[in-house]
C-alpha positions in Angstrom: -47.7 20.1 27.2 -46.3 18.0 30.1 -47.8 14.5 30.3 -49.3 13.4 33.5 -47.9 10.2 34.8 -50.2 8.3 36.9 -49.6 4.9 38.9 -52.9 3.1 39.4 -52.6 0.7 42.3 -54.9 -1.9 44.0 -55.9 -5.8 43.8 -56.1 -6.0 40.1 -55.2 -9.3 38.5 -55.8 -11.3 41.5 -58.7 -13.4 40.2 -61.5 -11.1 41.8 -63.8 -9.9 39.3 -65.0 -6.9 41.3 -61.3 -5.5 41.6 -60.7 -6.2 38.0 -63.7 -4.5 36.8 -63.1 -1.4 38.9 -59.5 -1.4 37.4 -60.8 -1.6 33.7 -63.6 0.9 34.5 -61.2 3.6 36.1 -58.5 3.1 33.1 -61.4 4.2 30.8 -62.5 6.9 32.6 -59.0 8.2 33.0 -58.4 8.0 29.3 -61.6 10.2 28.8 -60.6 12.8 31.0 -57.0 13.2 29.9 -57.6 12.5 26.2 -54.2 10.7 25.8 -52.3 13.5 27.9 -51.6 10.8 30.3 -49.3 7.8 30.8 -50.8 5.4 33.0 -48.9 2.6 34.9 -51.5 0.1 36.0 -50.4 -2.7 38.7 -51.7 -6.0 38.2 -50.7 -9.2 39.9 -51.2 -11.4 37.0 -51.2 -10.5 33.4 -54.6 -12.2 32.2 -56.5 -8.9 33.0 -54.7 -7.0 30.2 -57.2 -8.8 27.6 -60.2 -7.0 29.1 -58.7 -3.6 28.0 -59.8 -2.1 24.7 -57.1 -0.1 23.9 -57.8 3.5 22.4 -55.4 4.9 19.7 -52.6 6.9 21.3 -53.2 5.6 24.6 -50.2 4.8 26.8 -50.8 2.1 29.4 -48.0 0.2 31.0 -48.7 -2.8 33.3 -46.4 -3.5 36.1 -46.2 -6.6 38.4 -42.8 -7.1 39.9 -41.4 -5.2 42.9 -38.8 -3.3 40.7 -41.5 -2.2 38.0 -43.9 -1.2 40.4 -41.2 0.9 42.5 -40.0 2.4 39.2 -43.7 3.4 38.4 -44.2 4.9 41.7 -41.1 6.8 41.5 -41.8 8.1 38.0 -45.5 9.3 38.4 -46.7 12.5 39.7 -50.0 10.9 40.9 -50.6 7.7 42.6 -54.1 6.1 42.9 -56.0 3.6 45.0 -59.2 3.3 42.9 -62.2 1.7 44.9 -62.0 -0.9 47.4 -63.1 -1.2 51.0 -59.6 -1.5 52.5 -60.1 1.0 55.3 -62.5 -0.5 57.7 -62.1 -2.4 61.0 -64.4 -5.2 60.3 -63.4 -8.7 61.0 -60.3 -10.3 62.8 -58.0 -7.3 64.2 -54.8 -9.1 62.8 -56.4 -9.2 59.4 -57.0 -5.5 59.4 -53.8 -4.6 60.9 -51.9 -6.2 58.0 -53.9 -4.2 55.6 -53.2 -1.0 57.6 -49.5 -1.7 57.6 -49.3 -2.2 53.7 -51.3 1.1 53.3 -49.1 2.7 55.9 -46.2 1.7 53.9 -47.6 2.7 50.7 -48.4 6.3 52.2 -45.1 7.0 53.4 -43.5 6.2 50.2 -45.9 8.7 48.4 -45.0 11.4 51.0 -41.2 11.0 51.0 -41.4 10.9 47.0 -43.8 13.8 46.9 -46.3 12.2 45.1 -50.2 13.3 45.0 -52.0 10.4 46.6 -55.7 9.9 45.7 -58.4 7.3 46.9 -61.1 7.4 44.3 -64.5 6.0 45.2 -63.2 4.3 48.3 -65.0 2.8 51.3 -64.5 3.8 54.8 -66.0 2.2 57.8 -65.3 2.5 61.5 -67.0 0.7 64.4 -64.1 1.3 67.1 -61.7 3.8 68.2 -58.6 2.2 66.8 -60.4 1.7 63.5 -61.0 5.4 63.2 -57.6 6.2 64.0 -56.2 4.0 61.3 -58.3 5.7 58.8 -57.1 9.0 59.8 -53.5 8.2 59.7 -53.9 6.7 56.0 -56.0 9.7 55.0 -53.3 11.9 56.3 -51.2 10.9 53.4 -53.8 11.7 50.8 -54.1 14.7 48.4 -58.0 14.2 47.5 -60.5 11.6 48.3 -64.0 10.5 46.8 -66.1 7.9 48.7 -68.4 5.2 47.1 -71.4 5.7 49.4 -73.2 7.8 51.9 -71.9 5.9 55.0 -68.3 6.5 54.1 -68.9 10.3 53.1 -70.7 10.9 56.6 -67.8 9.3 58.6 -65.1 11.3 56.8 -67.3 14.5 57.1 -67.7 13.7 60.9 -64.3 12.7 61.8 -61.7 13.3 59.7 -60.2 16.8 58.2 -61.3 15.8 54.8 -63.7 17.3 52.5 -64.4 14.3 50.2 -66.5 14.1 47.1 -69.4 11.7 47.2 -69.0 9.1 44.4 -70.3 5.6 43.7 -68.6 2.3 43.2 -66.5 2.8 40.1 -67.5 -0.6 38.7 -70.8 0.9 37.5 -69.0 2.9 34.7 -68.2 -0.4 33.0 -69.4 -0.5 29.3 -71.1 -3.8 29.6 -73.9 -3.3 26.9 -72.4 -5.7 24.5 -72.2 -8.6 27.2 -75.8 -8.4 27.9 -78.0 -11.1 26.3 -81.8 -11.1 26.1 -83.1 -14.5 27.7 -86.4 -16.0 26.3 -89.2 -15.9 28.9 -89.8 -19.4 30.4 -91.6 -20.8 33.3 -88.2 -22.1 34.7 -86.4 -19.5 36.8 -82.7 -19.3 36.9 -81.5 -18.1 40.4 -77.9 -17.0 40.7 -76.3 -17.5 44.1 -73.1 -15.8 45.1 -71.4 -17.0 48.4 -67.9 -16.7 49.6 -65.8 -17.9 52.6 -66.9 -15.1 55.0 -65.4 -16.6 58.3 -62.2 -17.8 56.8 -61.4 -14.6 55.2 -62.5 -12.0 57.7 -62.8 -13.7 61.2 -60.1 -16.7 60.8 -62.5 -19.3 61.7 -62.9 -21.7 58.5 -64.8 -24.3 60.8 -67.9 -21.8 60.6 -67.8 -21.7 56.7 -68.2 -25.6 57.0 -71.7 -24.8 58.9 -72.4 -22.1 56.2 -72.0 -24.5 53.6 -74.3 -27.0 55.2 -77.0 -24.2 55.5 -76.7 -23.2 51.8 -76.8 -26.7 50.7 -80.0 -27.5 53.0 -81.6 -24.3 51.6 -81.0 -25.3 47.9 -82.0 -28.9 48.4 -85.3 -27.8 49.9 -86.2 -25.2 47.3 -85.2 -27.7 44.5 -87.5 -30.3 45.9 -90.4 -28.0 46.5 -90.3 -25.5 43.6 -89.8 -27.6 40.3 -89.6 -24.5 38.2 -86.4 -23.2 39.8 -82.7 -24.0 39.0 -79.7 -22.5 40.8 -76.3 -21.0 39.3 -73.6 -20.6 41.9 -71.6 -17.6 41.0 -67.7 -17.5 41.9 -66.7 -14.0 41.6 -63.2 -14.5 43.2 -61.4 -17.7 41.9 -58.1 -17.0 43.9 -56.8 -20.3 45.0 -56.3 -19.1 48.7 -59.2 -16.7 49.5 -61.7 -17.3 46.6 -65.0 -18.7 46.4 -64.6 -21.8 44.6 -63.5 -24.2 47.3 -66.5 -23.4 49.2 -69.0 -23.7 46.6 -67.6 -26.9 45.5 -68.0 -28.4 49.0 -71.8 -27.0 48.9 -72.2 -28.9 45.6 -70.7 -32.0 47.2 -73.3 -32.0 50.0 -76.3 -31.8 47.3 -78.3 -35.0 46.7 -78.6 -36.2 43.0 -81.7 -34.4 42.1 -80.6 -31.1 43.5 -77.2 -31.5 41.5 -78.8 -31.7 38.3 -80.5 -28.5 38.6 -77.5 -26.5 39.8 -74.6 -25.3 37.9 -71.5 -23.3 38.5 -70.1 -20.2 36.6 -66.8 -19.1 37.6 -64.7 -16.0 36.6 -62.1 -17.1 34.1 -60.7 -13.6 33.7 -62.8 -12.6 31.0 -65.0 -9.9 32.4 -67.5 -9.7 29.5 -68.1 -13.5 29.6 -68.8 -13.5 33.1 -71.4 -10.5 32.8 -73.0 -12.2 30.0 -73.8 -15.1 31.8 -75.1 -13.2 34.9 -77.5 -11.4 32.4 -79.0 -14.8 31.6 -80.3 -15.0 35.3 -83.7 -14.1 36.4 -82.5 -13.0 40.0 -79.5 -13.1 42.1 -78.8 -13.9 45.7 -75.8 -11.6 46.5 -73.2 -12.2 49.0 -70.0 -10.7 47.3 -70.3 -6.9 47.1 -69.9 -6.9 43.4 -72.4 -9.4 42.7 -75.0 -6.8 44.2 -73.1 -4.2 41.7 -73.7 -6.5 38.9 -77.5 -7.3 39.6 -78.0 -3.7 39.9 -76.2 -2.9 36.6 -78.2 -5.7 34.9 -81.5 -4.8 36.6 -82.1 -8.1 38.3 -84.2 -8.5 41.5 -81.8 -9.5 44.4 -81.6 -10.6 47.9 -78.5 -9.2 49.8 -76.6 -11.6 52.1 -75.5 -8.9 54.6 -72.3 -10.4 55.9 -70.6 -7.2 56.0 -71.4 -3.3 56.6 -70.4 -2.5 53.0 -73.3 -4.7 51.5 -75.9 -3.1 53.9 -74.3 0.5 52.7 -74.6 -0.3 49.2 -78.1 -1.8 49.5 -79.2 1.6 51.1 -77.4 3.6 48.3 -79.5 1.7 45.4 -82.7 1.7 47.5 -83.3 -1.7 48.2 -86.0 -2.3 50.9 -84.8 -3.8 54.2 -86.8 -7.0 53.5 -84.3 -7.6 50.6 -81.5 -8.2 53.2 -80.7 -11.3 55.1 -78.3 -11.8 58.0 -75.8 -14.8 58.3 -77.8 -15.7 61.4 -81.0 -15.9 59.1 -79.1 -17.9 56.5 -78.3 -20.3 59.3 -81.7 -20.7 60.5 -83.0 -21.1 57.3 -84.9 -17.9 56.4 -83.1 -17.5 53.0 -85.2 -20.3 51.6 -88.6 -18.6 52.4 -87.0 -15.5 50.9 -85.8 -17.1 47.8 -89.4 -18.3 47.3 -90.7 -14.6 47.6 -88.0 -13.5 45.1 -89.4 -16.0 42.5 -92.9 -15.5 43.1 -92.8 -11.5 43.5 -89.4 -10.5 42.0 -90.9 -6.7 41.8 -90.6 -6.5 45.7 -86.9 -7.2 45.5 -85.7 -4.3 42.9 -83.4 -1.4 43.6 -84.9 2.1 43.1 -81.8 4.4 42.4 -81.6 5.0 38.4 -78.3 3.6 37.0 -77.8 6.8 35.4 -77.8 8.5 38.6 -75.1 5.9 40.1 -72.8 6.4 36.8 -73.0 10.3 37.3 -71.9 9.9 40.8 -69.1 7.4 40.2 -67.8 9.6 37.3 -68.0 12.8 39.4 -66.0 10.9 42.0 -63.1 10.2 39.6 -63.3 13.7 37.9 -63.3 15.7 41.1 -60.2 14.0 42.2 -58.5 14.2 39.0 -59.2 17.9 38.7 -57.1 18.5 41.7 -53.8 17.2 39.7 -54.7 17.7 36.1 -53.8 21.3 35.9 
């Protein structure tokens, strides 16, 4: 029997736990589907991600990072996969989105001229402008099969693009995280996780607005610490890349805090160990989510949450998991201080900030999103 050779490409190994979890979860799912009948080439920018893989006996996984090894993997594979991510959208600065489109276009051309089956599995697709829709149509023209991570993406493709996608879910929910969870003893002190990311630098090329965001968050945390003696905060840095990660902004916020507030604040930063980060999140009582995968982790760990709606993908995910609209806060409301009153409500009435979609349903959808695409190429 001929072995399927698959090249998995994406933003893996770039110090972003969301992309790393998607990669690990997708590889594990592909191993189950193919039962060792496949050879997997996995792109990773840095090698640290390898320690997160539990290797099955007989599985063949090769990690690539250099241009030469990536090109060799691409040319030697029958199937090329981009797993997850919200790469195809027109949110943010035009030049930033154009750069990503150009990279995907070049990738699509390579798959086309080398006769590869190009799959996008459980991806996010969003277009608010005509040019954004054109970009999406062009890239999807190179694909062999597509599944989407949410209803918004599915509706867009069904309405405007000549594709019949499968409705999946974010592949990260397929992570086996049971061994990472720890039961926390009930205490009067509530530990609130807070994910924050440099939105304006990364999406709009306006770093000065992140300075204002830092001041707003610092002011909110200080006020809450002074007025709620039973609350501690834990900043969550899901992306620790030195250029586009969360750490610089979080450390800036912490430097703005007074001495009393700083004593009741700590930082948990992703160090490349997925299990360790999930374990620390499991010890929190609730989470304020900015990064998309902080929402996913809160959902997986069944934590009440507030979602900072800085990007359409956050609102889309909140709808998918059945969060009420009162659980979402806009960036404008963060600046005006509304986040503070919402966190107070989160602490006092956590049941009002819970999702309603059973995790089993999300996992089934995510698995189907992988399986339906792979059915196109397995036989």
